[in-house]
C-alpha positions in Angstrom: -96.2 -116.6 50.6 -99.5 -114.7 49.4 -100.5 -115.3 45.8 -100.5 -112.0 43.9 -104.1 -111.2 42.6 -104.4 -108.3 40.2 -107.0 -105.8 40.7 -109.1 -106.0 37.4 -111.4 -103.2 38.7 -108.4 -100.9 39.0 -109.5 -99.4 42.4 -106.5 -97.0 42.6 -106.7 -95.6 39.1 -108.1 -92.2 40.0 -105.0 -91.5 42.1 -102.7 -91.5 38.8 -103.2 -87.8 37.8 -99.5 -87.0 36.8 -96.5 -88.9 36.6 -93.0 -88.3 37.9 -91.5 -91.5 36.1 -91.8 -93.0 32.7 -91.1 -96.5 31.6 -90.0 -97.8 28.1 -92.4 -100.5 27.0 -91.6 -101.9 23.6 -90.0 -98.5 22.4 -92.9 -96.5 23.8 -92.8 -94.4 27.0 -95.5 -95.1 29.4 -96.5 -93.3 32.7 -96.9 -94.6 36.2 -100.6 -95.0 35.7 -100.3 -97.1 32.7 -97.6 -99.1 34.7 -100.3 -99.6 37.2 -102.8 -101.0 34.8 -100.2 -103.3 33.2 -99.4 -104.7 36.7 -103.2 -105.3 37.3 -104.1 -107.4 34.4 -104.2 -105.2 31.5 -100.8 -105.7 30.0 -102.4 -107.2 27.0 -104.2 -104.1 26.2 -101.2 -101.9 26.4 -99.0 -104.1 24.5 -101.6 -104.6 21.7 -102.0 -101.0 21.5 -98.4 -100.3 21.4 -97.9 -102.9 18.6 -100.6 -101.2 16.4 -99.1 -97.7 17.2 -95.5 -98.8 16.1 -96.6 -100.9 13.1 -99.3 -98.8 11.7 -99.8 -95.4 13.4 -96.2 -94.4 14.2 -96.6 -91.2 12.4 -99.5 -89.9 14.6 -98.6 -87.3 17.3 -102.0 -87.9 19.2 -104.1 -90.9 19.6 -107.0 -91.9 21.9 -107.1 -95.6 22.7 -110.4 -96.9 24.3 -111.1 -100.3 25.7 -114.9 -101.0 26.0 -115.9 -104.2 28.0 -119.2 -105.8 27.9 -120.3 -109.3 28.8 -116.7 -110.8 28.9 -115.8 -109.4 25.5 -113.8 -106.3 24.7 -113.0 -104.0 21.9 -110.1 -101.6 21.4 -110.5 -98.6 19.2 -107.7 -96.3 18.3 -109.0 -92.9 17.0 -107.8 -89.4 16.5 -109.6 -88.3 19.7 -112.8 -87.5 17.7 -114.8 -89.7 15.4 -112.0 -91.0 13.1 -111.2 -94.6 13.9 -107.7 -95.7 12.6 -108.0 -99.2 14.2 -110.4 -101.6 15.8 -109.6 -104.9 17.5 -112.3 -107.1 18.9 -111.6 -109.7 21.8 -113.9 -112.5 21.8 -113.1 -113.1 25.5 -111.6 -110.9 28.4 -111.3 -110.8 32.0 -111.1 -107.1 32.0 -113.7 -105.4 34.5 -113.5 -101.7 33.4 -113.5 -99.4 30.3 -110.4 -97.4 29.9 -109.1 -94.6 27.6 -105.4 -93.9 27.1 -103.9 -91.0 25.2 -100.7 -91.3 23.0 -98.9 -88.0 22.8 -95.5 -87.4 21.4 -94.4 -91.2 22.0 -95.8 -91.3 25.6 -98.7 -93.5 26.6 -100.9 -92.2 29.5 -104.1 -92.6 31.3 -106.7 -90.0 30.5 -106.3 -88.6 33.9 -102.7 -88.0 33.3 -103.2 -85.9 30.2 
């Protein structure tokens, strides 16, 4: 049996430009693209973002969630899509390999390419 290895570089991410299915994760709907990144090593990023949205930002209709990776460290910022930062989380260590931007619109979390 072959051991599953997640694709931390997310080589297929650009193929997610729309979504026919949505999935319920912790009370927030996620698209097929977000499910893809969760299955490839970024579930911690998605669940952390959802936890913050549900606890602190549940009244916001639109949010941009950015993951920035540098030197085995990462930072998540949740903004209004412009320069107003609502929340920032630093990760002192991460195996993430790429920067990501997700959008949260009307209780649906999606990749920027699915927006």
